[in-house]
N, C-alpha and C positions, 0 to 999 in steps of 0.2 A: 787722608780726609778725617776730620774730627768733628763731632756733633754733641753738644751738650743735651742733657735729658734729665727727666725727673723721675723718680719712682716712689712708691709708697712704702714705709719704713713699718716696723712691727706695731706701732700704735696708732698708725695713720698719718705721722709725720712724713712731708716731703723731703726726700734727699736728694741732694742734686749732685749730678754725675756728668762724666765726659766720656764718649765712645771715640776710639781711634781705629778706623778700619784700615786692615790689611787686605789687598787683592790676592795674597797667595793663599790665604786661608789654612794654615797649617795648625791652628789652635788659637785659643783665647786666654788672656792673661787677666785675672781679676785682682786689682791692686788694693790691699788694706793698709791704709797710712798709719803713722805714728802720732804720738801725743803731740799737741800743740803745734800741728802743721796742717796741710790742706791738700787737695788733689792736684792742684796746677804746679806743685813742686814736682810731679812726675811726668811733665810734659817730655822732656829730653828723653827719658827712660822710654816713654810711651812710643817716641819717634823711633828709637832704635829698635825695638820689639816689632813695629808695624813694618819696618825696612826688612826685617828677617822673616816676616810671613806670619806674625802673631798679631791678632787684633787685641786691643786693650780696653779695659773697661775700669775707669777711677771713680770715686766718689767721695764727697766730704762725709765723715761720720757725724752723727748728731753731736752738737757742741763745738763744730769745727768749721771753719771754711764758710761757703755760701749756703751751706744747710743751717748753720746757726744763725746767720743775718737774715735769711729770707723767712724764718721761722721766729724771729725775733727772741731769739734764746740766748742764754748766757753762753759765751766762749769757755771752753773747758768744763761744760757740765753736759753729761748724758741725758740724764731723766731725773724726775723726782722720787721715781719708784723702779726699782728692777731694771736699772740702767745697763748693769752688764747682759742680762739676758736680752735686752733690746737691741744691743750693737750686734750680738752674735746672729741674732734672727735677721737683722738688716742685712747682714752678708750673705745668709742663704737666701733671702729673698732676691738678692741682686744675681746670685748664681742662677736661681730659677728664671730669671728674665733673660740672662745670657743664653741659657740652654733653649729658651723659645725662640731667641732670634738668630742664632747661630747654627742651626741646622746639624746638631750632633757633634760639632767639633769638640775635642778634649778642652776642658776649662781647669787651668791651673790658677792657684792662689800665689799672689806674691804679698807677702805679709811682713811689715817692716816695725821693728821696736813695739810699741804698745799693740800695733796691729798684729805682731807676730804671736803675741798671747792671746789674742781674739781668734786668729787663725788656728792656733794649737787647740783651742777649746773647740773650736768649728769642727776640725777633723774627728774630734771623738764624738760627735754627734751625727755629722753628716757628711762623713769621709767617703761613703759609697757613692761612685758616679763622678768623683773628680778625677782629673787626669793626675793630679799631683800637687804638691804645696812647697813653695820655696819660703824658708822662715829666716828672716834676716834680721840681724841685731837682737836676737832673743837672749834669754838667761837661765841658769838653774838658780832657783831662789831657795833662800836660806829659811827651813821651817821655824827655827828659832826666830829669825828677824820677822817672819809674818805674825807669828803668835805675839809679839811685842807691840807691833804698829798696829794691829787690828783694834784694840780698844782705844789706842790713840786716836786713830781716825773717827771712830764712832764717837768718842767724847767731844772731839773738835766739832764734829757736825752737830751734835746735840746744843753745844753751849755757844758756837758762833753762827749756827744757821747754815743750811745745805748749800746756800749760794755764795757764802762767802769764801774767798780765795784762802786756799790752805798754805799757809806760810809754813806752819809746822811739817806737813808732809813734804813739802818741797824741799825743805832743808834736810831732812832725813834721807831722801832718795836722791837728791841731785846735788848736794853741797860737795861732794868728794868726786864728782864726774871727771874734773880736769886733773885726777892725781897722777896720769900718766903722760900729762902734756908738760915739758919742759918749760918755765916761764910763759905761761899762757897770757894772750892779750886780751882775750874776752872770756865770758863765763860758758861760752859755747864753742870753744875750741875743740872739745872733745867730740864734736860731731864729725869733722874732717879736717884733713891736712891742708885742703884747698882753701885759701884764705878767702877767695871770692865767693865760695858757697856759704862759708860762715857770715860774711858780711851781708850777703843777700838775705840770709835768714834773720839775721838781726834787724835789718831793715823793712822786713815784711811784717805789717801789722797783723797779719793773719798767722803768724808764726811766734813761737817762743812765748806765749802769754801764760800765766798762772790758771791752775784749775782749781775747781772749788772742793770743798770738804765732801760735798755728796759724790763728786766725781772719784775721789780717792778711796771712799768707803766702797763705792762700785768696783773699782780697778782691784783692790785688795780680796774682794769677793772672787773676782776672776783669777788673780794670782794663785789663790788657793785651789781652784778647780785644775789649772793647769799644772800646779806642783804635786797633786795626787797622782802617783804613779800607778794607782790601780785603774784610773781611766784611759791609760795608754793601751791598755788591751782592748779597748773598744774601737780602735783605729783599725780599719781594714789591713790586714798584715801585708798585702802586696801594693798598698798605696805608695808611689815613689815620694820621697821626702828629700829635701835638700836643706841642710842647716849651713847658713853662711855668716861668719863673724870677722871682724878686723881683730887683729891679735892685741891692739891697744884699746879696744871697745871696752869702756867700764862697765857697761850693761852685760856683755857677754865676754869675749876674748876666749882665750884657750880652754876655760871652763865648759864651753859650748860641746867640746869633744866629749866630755863626761857626760852633759845632757843626752846627746845623739846615742851614747852607750845605754843609757836607761831605757830609750825607746826601742833599740835593737834587743834588749832583754825582754821587752813586753812582746815580742814577736814581728817587729816591722821588718821586713825582709829586704826592702830595696830604700835603703837610707845612706845618704851621702852626708859628709860632713867636710867643710873647708873653712879654715882660718887662715886669713892672708897676714902675712908679716907686715908690721909698721902700721897698718890700716886703723882708722878709728871706726865710729859707728855707723855713718851712712856710707855703705860701701859703693852704692851706685852714684854717689857723689864724691868719692875719693879720688885721689891722685892716680891710683891704679885701676880706675872704673873701667878701662878699656879690657884688661884682663878679667875682671870681674863679670862685665856684660857678656864676653866671649864664652866664658864658663857656663853662665846662664843659658845662654843659646844652645851650647853643647848639650846641656842637661834637658832642656826641653824638647830638642830633636831627639834625642834618645828615648825619651819617655813619652811622646806624643803619638 
């Protein structure tokens, strides 16, 4: 059974979500989606989890999906002020709502891509009480690159306005994403080897849109936070963490194993990292998604 709902975000904004209920009640998975997509893309994932005993809560982040349209806000724009802080707080508010509704069941994050960075910041602040976190399609960021692009993002926002589409940042971040794909047919082939998934993404008017200069300024602020290794020590040492990445994911890939080691070095004692051969960015939408989903269920069952 599924049910749409609305909850109040950090500054009073209404965020739109969907609950998928499982009768078995083994735990709850809170999904934090990625950039330029929306919660409806996780319907099949939610269906799989509910069949295995886990209820699921998804929501459209500010500037995305139904949340953007219902609030008459720009797609790809968090907020005029302190956008990153607000998206992290939005996630915390949903967790509190879930705890109030689900009678003490363990709450796990499934955080993908942009959502994985939000999830990584989240667990440095609010990791206590979570059942664990699955971080999909994340990355270890180059501090030198962050240092270079920070003033670029701020200057573009200053001169073009915070609501303008950021073509400069998009070129810097996304222009090489198909580098691991032989003879790509579309600019989004890096998402998955499943051509139907890529085609559906391209045809979806609520996916693949450009984000604003204000968004990228917020996003880089968040990237700096999750790249600061001193913050990793604030995560509860016994919090179960699972890093997953495709070997051919241009965002992460094998480098995620090095990132996981940095978290272990900060005292995380229950951390698993899996890199799937030949897979690309969206593992739950990949050709080997059956293997990935079974691995996720095994991990949830072990840590629930």
